[in-house]
C-alpha positions as CSV (number, residue, x, y, z in Angstrom):
1,M,0.2,0.0,-0.3
2,T,1.1,3.3,-0.8
3,I,0.1,7.0,0.0
4,S,0.2,10.2,-2.9
5,L,1.5,13.0,-1.9
6,A,3.8,15.6,-4.7
7,P,6.6,17.1,-4.1
8,F,5.5,20.1,-2.0
9,D,3.9,17.8,0.8
10,Y,6.9,16.1,0.5
11,M,8.9,19.7,1.2
12,I,6.8,20.6,3.9
13,L,7.9,16.8,5.6
14,L,11.2,17.7,4.5
15,I,11.4,21.4,6.2
16,Y,10.0,19.2,9.9
17,V,12.9,16.5,9.1
18,S,15.9,19.5,8.7
19,V,13.9,21.6,11.5
20,L,14.3,18.8,14.7
21,F,17.8,18.4,13.4
22,W,18.2,22.2,13.6
23,I,17.1,21.5,17.6
24,G,19.1,19.2,18.1
25,L,22.3,20.6,17.2
26,R,22.1,23.8,19.0
27,K,23.9,24.5,21.8
28,G,23.3,23.3,25.4
29,H,25.5,22.8,28.9
30,G,25.1,21.4,32.1
31,N,24.1,17.2,33.3
32,D,21.0,18.4,34.9
33,D,20.0,20.1,31.7
34,Y,20.9,16.8,29.6
35,L,18.1,14.9,32.3
36,L,15.9,17.3,33.1
37,A,16.3,20.6,30.9
38,G,18.1,22.3,34.1
39,R,14.3,22.5,35.8
40,R,13.5,25.3,34.7
41,L,9.7,24.1,32.4
42,T,7.1,27.1,32.6
43,V,3.8,25.9,32.5
44,P,3.5,26.8,28.2
45,L,6.3,24.4,27.5
46,F,5.3,21.7,30.2
47,V,1.7,21.3,29.1
48,M,3.1,21.0,25.1
49,T,5.7,18.5,26.1
50,L,2.7,16.3,28.0
51,V,0.3,16.5,26.2
52,S,2.2,15.7,22.3
53,T,3.8,12.8,24.2
54,W,1.0,11.1,25.3
55,Y,-0.2,10.8,21.5
56,G,2.5,8.7,19.5
57,G,0.3,5.4,18.6
58,I,-2.1,7.8,16.2
59,L,-2.4,5.2,13.9
60,G,-3.7,2.0,16.1
61,I,-5.8,4.9,17.2
62,G,-7.8,5.2,14.1
63,E,-7.6,0.9,14.1
64,F,-9.4,0.8,17.4
65,T,-12.0,3.3,15.8
66,F,-12.6,1.9,13.3
67,Q,-13.3,-1.5,14.7
68,Y,-15.2,-0.4,17.8
69,G,-16.5,3.2,17.1
70,I,-16.5,5.4,20.3
71,S,-15.6,3.1,23.0
72,N,-11.9,4.4,21.7
73,W,-12.9,7.5,24.0
74,F,-13.8,5.4,26.6
75,I,-11.2,3.3,27.1
76,F,-7.8,5.2,25.6
77,G,-10.0,8.7,26.3
78,F,-12.0,8.9,29.6
79,P,-9.9,6.4,32.5
80,Y,-6.6,9.2,31.4
81,Y,-8.2,12.1,32.2
82,V,-9.2,10.7,35.8
83,F,-5.7,9.3,36.4
84,A,-3.9,12.6,35.5
85,F,-6.1,14.4,37.8
86,I,-5.1,12.5,40.7
87,F,-1.7,12.7,39.8
88,A,-2.5,16.7,39.4
89,V,-3.9,17.0,42.9
90,F,-2.1,14.0,45.1
91,I,1.1,13.3,43.7
92,I,2.9,16.5,42.4
93,P,2.1,18.3,45.7
94,R,4.0,14.9,47.1
95,L,6.5,13.8,43.9
96,R,8.3,17.7,44.3
97,K,9.5,16.9,48.3
98,Y,11.8,14.0,47.2
99,H,15.2,15.0,45.2
100,Y,15.4,12.4,43.0
101,K,15.8,12.6,39.1
102,S,14.1,9.2,38.1
103,L,11.6,6.6,39.3
104,P,14.0,3.8,40.2
105,D,16.4,6.8,41.2
106,L,13.3,7.0,43.9
107,M,13.0,3.3,44.6
108,S,16.7,3.0,45.5
109,Q,16.1,6.5,48.1
110,R,13.4,4.7,49.3
111,Y,13.8,1.3,49.5
112,G,17.1,0.3,48.5
113,K,19.4,0.0,45.6
114,K,18.1,-3.8,44.8
115,P,14.6,-2.6,44.3
116,G,15.9,0.3,42.2
117,I,18.0,-1.5,39.8
118,I,14.6,-3.6,39.5
119,T,12.4,-0.8,38.6
120,A,14.9,0.1,36.4
121,V,14.4,-2.9,34.3
122,L,11.1,-2.7,34.7
123,V,10.7,0.8,33.4
124,S,12.3,0.3,30.2
125,I,10.4,-1.9,29.1
126,L,7.1,-0.2,29.7
127,V,9.1,3.0,28.1
128,T,9.4,0.7,25.3
129,P,9.4,3.1,22.0
130,A,9.5,-0.4,19.7
131,P,5.2,1.0,19.0
132,Y,5.9,4.5,18.1
133,L,8.9,2.7,15.8
134,L,6.6,0.3,14.1
135,I,3.5,3.5,13.8
136,A,6.7,5.8,12.3
137,G,7.9,3.0,10.0
138,L,4.6,2.1,8.7
139,L,4.3,5.8,7.8
140,F,7.5,6.8,5.8
141,S,7.2,3.3,4.8
142,L,3.7,4.4,3.0
143,I,5.3,7.5,0.8
144,L,9.1,6.3,0.5
145,P,10.4,3.0,-0.5
146,G,11.3,0.6,2.0
147,N,9.7,-1.7,4.6
148,M,8.7,-1.1,7.8
149,L,11.7,-1.9,9.8
150,F,14.2,-0.7,7.6
151,W,12.2,2.8,8.0
152,A,11.7,1.5,12.0
153,V,15.8,1.3,12.4
154,I,16.3,4.8,10.2
155,L,14.3,6.6,12.4
156,F,15.9,4.9,15.8
157,M,19.3,6.3,14.4
158,I,17.6,9.6,13.3
159,S,16.4,10.2,17.0
160,A,19.3,9.3,19.1
161,F,21.3,11.9,16.3
162,Y,19.2,14.7,17.5
163,L,18.7,13.4,21.2
164,Y,22.4,12.4,21.3
165,K,23.9,16.7,22.4
166,Y,21.3,17.5,24.6
167,G,18.9,15.4,25.8
168,F,15.8,16.3,27.4
169,R,16.5,19.9,26.2
170,T,15.8,18.7,23.0
171,V,12.9,16.3,23.7
172,I,11.3,19.5,25.0
173,Q,12.0,21.7,22.2
174,T,11.2,19.5,19.4
175,D,7.7,18.8,21.8
176,V,6.6,22.3,20.4
177,L,7.0,21.7,16.9
178,Q,5.2,18.3,17.2
179,F,2.4,19.9,19.1
180,I,1.9,22.6,16.5
181,F,1.8,20.1,13.6
182,M,-0.5,17.1,15.5
183,F,-3.0,19.8,16.1
184,A,-3.0,21.9,13.0
185,G,-2.6,18.5,10.8
186,F,-6.4,17.3,12.7
187,A,-8.0,20.2,13.0
188,I,-7.6,20.6,8.9
189,L,-8.5,17.6,8.7
190,M,-11.8,17.6,10.2
191,G,-12.8,21.4,8.9
192,V,-12.4,19.8,5.5
193,L,-14.8,16.8,6.2
194,L,-17.2,19.2,8.6
195,K,-17.0,21.5,5.4
196,N,-18.7,18.2,2.5
197,F,-20.1,16.1,4.9
198,T,-23.1,16.8,7.9
199,F,-22.5,13.8,10.5
200,T,-26.2,13.5,11.8
201,T,-27.1,12.6,8.4
202,D,-24.4,11.6,5.9
203,I,-22.0,9.5,8.9
204,L,-24.3,8.7,12.0
205,P,-27.0,6.6,9.7
206,A,-24.1,4.8,8.0
207,L,-21.7,3.2,12.0
208,P,-22.9,-0.3,12.8
209,K,-25.0,-0.1,16.1
210,N,-22.0,-1.2,18.0
211,H,-20.1,2.3,17.1
212,T,-22.2,4.7,19.0
213,K,-22.4,2.7,22.0
214,L,-19.8,3.2,24.8
215,T,-19.2,-0.5,25.3
216,G,-18.3,-1.0,21.5
217,G,-19.5,-4.6,21.3
218,L,-16.8,-5.7,24.0
219,S,-16.8,-7.6,26.7
220,W,-17.2,-5.5,30.2
221,T,-13.8,-7.4,31.8
222,Y,-11.6,-6.6,28.7
223,I,-12.9,-2.9,29.1
224,L,-12.1,-3.0,33.0
225,S,-8.3,-4.6,32.0
226,W,-8.0,-1.5,30.0
227,F,-9.0,0.6,32.9
228,F,-6.4,-0.7,34.8
229,I,-3.8,-0.4,32.0
230,A,-4.4,3.4,32.6
231,L,-3.4,3.6,35.5
232,W,-0.3,3.5,33.7
233,T,-0.6,7.4,34.1
234,L,0.2,7.2,38.0
235,V,3.5,5.4,37.4
236,D,4.2,6.9,33.5
237,P,8.0,7.9,34.3
238,G,7.1,10.4,30.9
239,F,5.0,12.8,33.9
240,H,7.6,12.0,36.6
241,Q,10.0,13.8,34.5
242,R,8.5,16.7,33.2
243,C,6.7,17.4,36.8
244,L,10.7,17.0,37.8
245,A,11.4,19.4,35.5
246,A,8.9,21.5,36.2
247,K,9.9,25.1,38.0
248,D,8.1,24.4,41.2
249,S,5.0,22.2,42.0
250,R,2.3,25.1,41.3
251,T,3.8,24.8,37.2
252,A,3.9,21.5,37.2
253,Q,-0.1,20.8,38.8
254,K,-1.0,23.9,36.7
255,G,0.6,22.2,33.9
256,M,-0.6,18.7,33.7
257,L,-4.9,20.1,34.7
258,I,-4.7,22.3,30.9
259,S,-2.9,19.2,29.6
260,I,-6.4,16.8,30.3
261,G,-8.3,20.0,29.0
262,F,-6.2,19.4,25.3
263,W,-6.0,16.1,25.5
264,A,-9.6,16.0,25.2
265,V,-9.7,18.0,22.1
266,F,-7.0,16.3,20.4
267,D,-9.4,13.1,21.9
268,A,-12.8,14.6,20.0
269,L,-10.7,15.4,16.8
270,T,-9.1,12.4,15.8
271,L,-12.2,10.1,17.2
272,M,-14.6,12.6,14.7
273,T,-12.0,12.2,11.9
274,A,-11.8,8.4,12.4
275,L,-16.0,7.7,12.8
276,Y,-15.8,10.2,9.3
277,G,-13.4,7.5,7.6
278,R,-15.4,4.4,8.8
279,A,-18.6,5.7,7.2
280,L,-17.0,6.7,3.9
281,L,-14.1,4.0,3.3
282,P,-15.9,1.0,5.3
283,K,-13.4,-0.9,3.2
284,A,-10.6,0.5,4.1
285,D,-7.2,-1.0,6.1
286,P,-8.4,0.2,9.4
287,L,-4.3,0.6,10.8
288,Y,-4.1,2.9,7.6
289,L,-7.3,4.8,8.1
290,Y,-6.1,8.3,8.7
291,P,-3.4,8.3,5.9
292,L,-6.3,7.1,3.6
293,L,-9.0,9.8,4.5
294,A,-6.5,12.6,4.2
295,E,-5.2,11.0,0.9
296,K,-8.6,11.0,-0.4
297,Y,-10.2,14.3,0.8
298,L,-7.3,16.9,1.2
299,P,-5.5,19.0,-1.4
300,V,-2.2,19.6,-1.8
301,G,-0.1,21.5,0.6
302,L,-3.1,20.7,3.5
303,L,-1.8,16.8,2.8
304,G,1.6,17.6,3.2
305,I,0.1,19.3,6.9
306,F,-1.3,16.4,7.6
307,Y,1.0,13.8,7.1
308,T,3.3,15.8,8.9
309,G,1.3,15.8,11.7
310,L,0.9,12.5,12.0
311,I,4.7,11.8,11.7
312,A,5.3,14.3,14.4
313,T,2.5,13.2,16.6
314,V,4.6,9.4,16.7
315,M,7.7,11.0,17.0
316,S,6.6,13.2,19.5
317,T,6.2,9.9,21.7
318,L,9.2,7.9,20.1
319,D,12.2,10.5,20.8
320,S,10.6,11.0,24.7
321,Y,10.2,7.4,25.8
322,L,14.1,6.6,23.1
323,F,15.3,9.7,25.7
324,I,13.6,8.0,29.1
325,S,14.2,4.3,28.1
326,G,18.6,5.3,27.3
327,Q,18.1,7.1,30.5
328,T,16.7,4.3,32.8
329,L,19.3,1.7,30.8
330,G,21.8,3.8,30.7
331,D,22.2,6.2,33.7
332,D,20.4,4.2,36.1
333,L,21.1,0.7,35.5
334,L,24.9,0.8,33.2
335,A,26.1,4.1,36.1
336,Q,25.7,1.4,39.1
337,W,28.8,-0.5,37.6
338,K,30.3,2.3,36.5
339,T,34.7,2.7,37.3
340,Q,35.3,5.9,36.0
341,G,33.9,9.0,36.5
342,N,31.8,9.6,33.1
343,S,28.8,12.2,33.3
344,P,25.3,10.9,33.4
345,R,25.1,11.6,29.1
346,Y,28.2,8.9,28.3
347,Y,26.2,5.9,29.7
348,V,22.5,7.4,29.1
349,R,24.4,7.6,24.9
350,W,24.9,3.5,25.2
351,G,21.4,3.0,26.7
352,Y,20.1,4.4,23.2
353,A,21.8,1.8,21.4
354,I,20.5,-1.0,23.7
355,T,16.6,0.7,23.6
356,G,17.1,0.6,20.1
357,V,17.6,-3.1,19.8
358,L,15.6,-4.3,22.1
359,S,12.6,-2.6,20.7
360,L,13.3,-3.9,17.5
361,I,13.3,-7.6,19.0
362,L,9.9,-6.7,20.2
363,I,8.8,-4.9,17.4
364,W,9.5,-8.6,15.2
365,L,7.9,-10.6,18.2
366,I,5.0,-8.5,18.6
367,P,4.1,-6.5,15.1
368,S,0.7,-4.8,16.5
369,V,0.8,-1.6,18.3
370,V,-2.5,-2.5,20.4
371,D,-1.2,-5.6,21.3
372,L,2.2,-3.6,22.4
373,W,0.6,-1.4,24.6
374,Y,-1.7,-4.3,26.2
375,T,1.0,-6.7,26.4
376,I,3.6,-4.2,28.0
377,G,1.0,-2.8,30.6
378,T,-0.5,-6.0,31.3
379,L,2.7,-7.7,32.3
380,I,4.4,-4.3,33.9
381,I,2.2,-1.7,35.8
382,P,1.2,-4.8,38.5
383,A,4.3,-5.3,39.4
384,L,5.2,-0.9,39.7
385,I,2.1,0.6,40.8
386,L,1.5,0.0,44.5
387,P,5.2,0.9,45.7
388,V,5.9,3.6,43.4
389,L,2.8,5.0,44.6
390,L,3.3,3.9,47.6
391,A,7.1,5.9,48.2
392,Y,5.4,8.5,48.6
393,G,3.5,7.5,51.5
394,K,4.6,7.4,55.2
395,K,4.5,3.7,55.4
396,Q,8.2,1.9,55.3
397,F,8.9,-1.5,54.0
398,T,12.1,-3.7,53.5
399,P,13.7,-4.3,50.4
400,G,13.0,-8.0,50.5
401,I,9.0,-6.9,50.5
402,I,9.4,-4.5,47.7
403,I,11.5,-7.4,46.2
404,L,8.9,-10.0,46.9
405,S,6.2,-7.6,45.8
406,M,7.9,-6.7,42.0
407,G,9.0,-10.0,41.5
408,G,5.9,-11.7,41.6
409,A,3.8,-9.2,40.3
410,F,5.6,-9.1,37.3
411,I,6.5,-13.3,37.2
412,I,2.5,-14.7,37.7
413,P,1.2,-12.5,34.5
414,V,4.3,-13.8,32.7
415,L,3.1,-17.1,33.7
416,W,-0.5,-16.6,32.7
417,F,0.6,-15.1,29.8
418,G,2.5,-17.8,28.3
419,I,0.2,-20.3,29.5
420,S,-2.7,-18.6,26.6
421,F,-0.2,-18.5,24.4
422,F,1.3,-21.5,24.2
423,T,-2.1,-23.5,25.4
424,G,-4.1,-21.1,22.5
425,K,-6.9,-21.6,25.1
426,G,-7.3,-18.6,26.9
427,Y,-6.2,-17.4,29.8
428,P,-6.5,-19.3,33.1
429,L,-9.6,-19.1,34.8
430,G,-11.0,-16.6,32.3
431,I,-9.2,-13.8,33.9
432,E,-6.9,-11.8,31.9
433,P,-2.8,-11.5,33.8
434,F,-3.1,-8.3,35.1
435,Y,-5.6,-8.8,38.0
436,P,-3.8,-11.8,39.6
437,G,-0.5,-9.8,39.8
438,L,-2.3,-6.9,41.5
439,L,-3.6,-9.1,43.8
440,W,0.2,-10.5,44.7
441,S,0.9,-7.0,45.3
442,L,-1.7,-6.0,47.4
443,L,-1.2,-9.1,49.9
444,V,2.3,-9.1,49.9
445,L,3.0,-4.9,50.7
446,F,-0.1,-4.1,53.0
447,P,0.1,-6.7,56.0
448,A,3.7,-5.6,55.8
449,G,4.3,-2.2,55.9
450,R,5.3,-0.2,59.0
451,K,4.0,3.5,59.6
452,K,7.1,5.8,60.1
453,P,7.7,9.4,59.5
454,V,9.7,9.9,56.7
455,E,12.3,13.0,56.6
456,N,11.3,14.5,53.4
457,K,14.0,17.1,51.6
458,S,13.2,20.6,50.2
459,E,12.3,21.3,47.1
460,R,14.2,22.3,44.4
């Protein structure tokens, strides 16, 4: 399958990629600048980087809406607003009381070195850029020679190159560009569709009946699993990193609440355009719904802006997750065994290389965006959610208890998943892997905690 772009459309995309390189090569300084952008994010920068980073799986959103209608919003929108609000109100005020630079660093300070290392391993899986390399590779393979895997490798190299010198500062500055393109692209497509078709008379009657139901015909146990996976928000390293990089807690809290509004607007744009696509292109490949819809209804120039917006939506998450995964593998893991005084950026750069290899392996094993999200969330979130949240509280836990909780809450879902995979008979007892993992963590942690005041360090 190919998408036809005019030379002018390609020029817009080329300008976008060139600006990414230019931003990555600009001058920066300091290790704190490399890891946390100097801890001086303002509200506008905070909002633009957080909003753009949260939407990398754009093709998966189109695919899911094509198949299950407005349940896309109910599963991938609503619960994330709720947990983002909880994060803003309850976690951010506590988060800045501890002087740490990453989740593994927090866990090391609160529970010991070994829990910190386990957290680093789990976080590096959680934030793998694999789904976004897959999507970006697919988008480029539609308009240029070469298959998905070829372009995934190329885009990993491009992202690593412009992150190489100045790290998180580059992520923030490129996210400003991505934010503008992603909203402009979908606003243009939505405007053209609204001008040519009336939703109530042209689109709504052509949609399958289940597409206008919140559940989309899906089972409640499946939907509930996705709601639990939305707990990802509370332990997402990208959220923590941006809150730590903000000027202060008030900036982070205000930025988070404003971001929820922008997410709602972008969700409305992506949902409505996908519903239009389902009605207007009922025989389209669901995965390529957005680019096919744009190719059919957008003129030269506007098509280039939209397609660049699609790529920008993915790249904003790809480079952010590549950086976080590189930081986790490099600074939180490799640096633990350092034998000389190399700077954090030295280890983070090695982390990029390891992340790239592991991500490409994941793409080969699970070549589906939604499946990658579901599998990673199901296996990793049960092990992280309670230990991370309890790290902000006053209860104390021994390193052994935390290791027991995290190890069991990861191994049990893996075994649950493995049984289903090898037998082909579904999950044991018909229960999704997430639940036994979370239950293990609950049973281990809550009887074991002892309340003791924690010495908090002043906010920076």
